[in-house]
C-alpha positions in Angstrom: 107.0 114.5 117.9 110.1 115.5 120.3 113.6 114.8 120.1 115.2 114.2 123.1 118.0 117.0 123.6 119.4 119.5 125.7 119.2 123.2 125.9 122.9 125.3 126.6 122.7 129.2 128.1 125.0 130.9 126.0 123.8 134.7 126.7 120.4 136.5 127.6 119.3 136.4 123.8 120.7 132.8 122.8 119.8 129.1 123.6 121.4 126.5 122.0 119.4 123.2 121.5 121.3 120.0 120.7 119.7 117.1 120.0 121.3 113.8 122.2 119.8 110.8 120.1 118.3 112.0 116.4 116.7 108.5 116.3 114.7 108.8 119.4 111.6 110.7 120.1 108.5 110.7 122.1 104.4 110.9 121.8 101.6 111.5 123.7 98.0 111.7 122.2 95.1 109.3 120.8 97.3 108.4 118.2 99.7 105.7 119.2 98.4 103.3 116.5 100.4 105.1 113.8 103.7 104.3 115.1 102.7 101.1 116.3 100.9 99.8 112.8 103.9 101.4 110.7 106.1 99.0 113.0 104.5 96.1 112.2 104.0 96.5 108.7 107.6 97.4 108.1 109.1 94.3 109.8 109.9 90.7 109.3 109.5 89.9 112.9 107.6 91.7 115.3 107.7 90.9 119.1 105.4 92.3 121.2 104.4 92.8 125.0 100.7 93.8 125.8 98.8 93.0 129.1 95.8 93.0 127.0 94.8 92.5 123.1 91.6 92.7 121.7 89.9 91.6 118.5 90.4 94.4 116.5 94.3 93.8 116.9 94.0 89.8 116.8 92.7 90.5 113.1 95.3 93.4 112.3 98.1 90.8 113.4 96.8 87.5 111.4 96.2 90.0 108.4 99.8 91.1 108.3 101.4 87.9 106.1 104.3 85.8 106.7 105.7 87.8 109.5 107.2 85.9 112.7 105.3 87.5 115.4 105.8 86.4 119.1 103.6 88.2 121.9 103.7 88.0 125.6 100.2 88.7 126.6 98.6 88.2 129.9 94.7 88.5 129.2 93.6 87.7 125.6 90.1 87.6 124.8 88.7 84.5 124.0 87.7 85.5 120.9 90.9 87.4 120.2 92.7 84.6 121.1 91.0 82.3 118.6 91.8 84.7 115.4 95.6 84.9 117.0 95.8 81.2 116.9 93.3 79.9 114.1 93.1 82.7 111.6 89.8 84.3 111.1 86.7 84.2 108.6 86.5 86.9 106.3 83.1 87.9 104.8 84.3 89.9 102.3 86.9 87.6 101.1 83.8 85.2 100.4 82.0 88.0 98.7 85.2 89.0 96.3 85.4 85.5 95.6 81.8 85.0 94.6 81.8 88.2 92.4 85.3 86.9 90.4 83.6 84.0 89.8 80.6 85.2 88.6 82.5 87.7 86.6 84.3 84.4 85.1 81.6 82.5 84.5 79.9 85.6 82.2 83.0 86.2 80.6 83.1 82.4 79.6 79.4 82.7 78.3 80.4 85.7 76.4 83.5 84.2 74.9 85.4 87.0 76.3 89.0 85.6 76.5 90.8 88.5 78.0 88.0 89.2 80.9 88.0 85.8 81.3 91.7 85.1 82.3 91.5 88.3 84.3 88.5 87.5 86.5 89.9 83.9 86.5 93.2 85.0 88.2 91.5 87.5 90.3 89.1 84.5 91.9 92.5 82.4 92.4 94.8 84.9 94.2 91.2 85.7 96.5 90.5 82.0 97.4 94.6 81.7 98.2 94.3 84.8 100.5 91.0 83.2 102.0 92.5 79.9 102.7 95.7 80.9 104.2 93.5 83.3 106.5 91.6 80.3 107.4 94.6 77.9 107.6 96.0 78.7 110.9 98.3 81.7 111.7 101.6 79.3 111.8 103.9 82.3 112.3 102.4 83.9 115.3 103.1 82.3 118.8 101.3 83.5 121.6 102.2 83.0 125.4 100.5 84.1 128.2 102.6 84.3 131.0 102.0 82.5 134.6 102.6 86.3 136.4 100.7 89.6 134.9 103.0 91.4 133.0 102.2 95.0 132.7 105.0 95.9 130.2 103.8 97.3 126.5 106.8 97.1 124.3 106.6 96.5 120.2 110.2 95.8 118.7 111.0 95.5 115.2 114.6 95.3 113.1 114.7 98.8 113.1 112.6 100.8 115.3 111.4 99.8 118.7 108.3 101.3 120.8 107.8 101.5 124.6 105.0 103.1 126.6 101.5 103.0 128.3 99.7 102.1 125.0 97.7 98.5 125.0 97.6 96.7 121.6 93.5 97.3 121.7 91.6 100.0 120.0 91.0 102.2 122.8 94.5 102.1 123.9 95.7 102.9 120.1 93.3 105.5 118.7 91.0 106.8 122.0 93.0 107.2 125.3 95.4 109.7 125.4 98.7 107.6 125.9 102.5 108.2 125.8 105.2 106.4 123.6 108.8 106.7 123.3 110.0 105.5 119.9 113.9 104.8 118.9 115.4 103.8 116.3 119.1 103.2 117.7 120.4 99.9 117.3 122.0 99.6 120.7 118.5 100.4 122.1 116.9 98.0 119.9 118.9 95.2 120.5 118.6 95.9 124.4 114.7 95.7 124.2 114.8 92.7 122.3 117.3 90.4 125.0 114.4 91.9 127.4 111.5 90.5 125.6 113.4 87.0 125.2 113.8 87.1 129.2 110.6 87.9 129.7 109.7 84.7 127.1 111.8 82.6 128.9 110.7 83.3 132.5 107.2 82.6 131.7 
């Protein structure tokens, strides 16, 4: 990560590096997912502009809980769109519910009260999580614009990212991408206004 800075020449042996914005930095490489996923996890409201979204990140967004997420995406694969709009079937949750329910039954048959209560609670929590995943993503709004939007922006309350990375596994994990990250409130507010202009125009 590199901070924006200016270099002042003082003498043949001394240079002064003065940061202009401590809250701004850039990154180039294959790990853009670290910045974007951290932003999504730590924000109550997330605004996303990405031309392409795949099934991997559709699942990631649908599993973020009760966040408000607004997405502008020009090209969303049908399977990814179904996940974003309707939630997704999670085989791991079904397996967990089955295991906890079996343990509950065994604890009941053996009259082990503490274990019975423990596994019963786990079963109910896992079942609730599974139900929420299948009940639709009411907090996620997806807009497919009439005109192709090539911009990439990820905006939270305290952090915003712009750059070349699409919200796909390849864009976040495999490709060498460049992103600019800011935590400056003024710049975040400006990007937020740009997002809603795009939303309203399309």
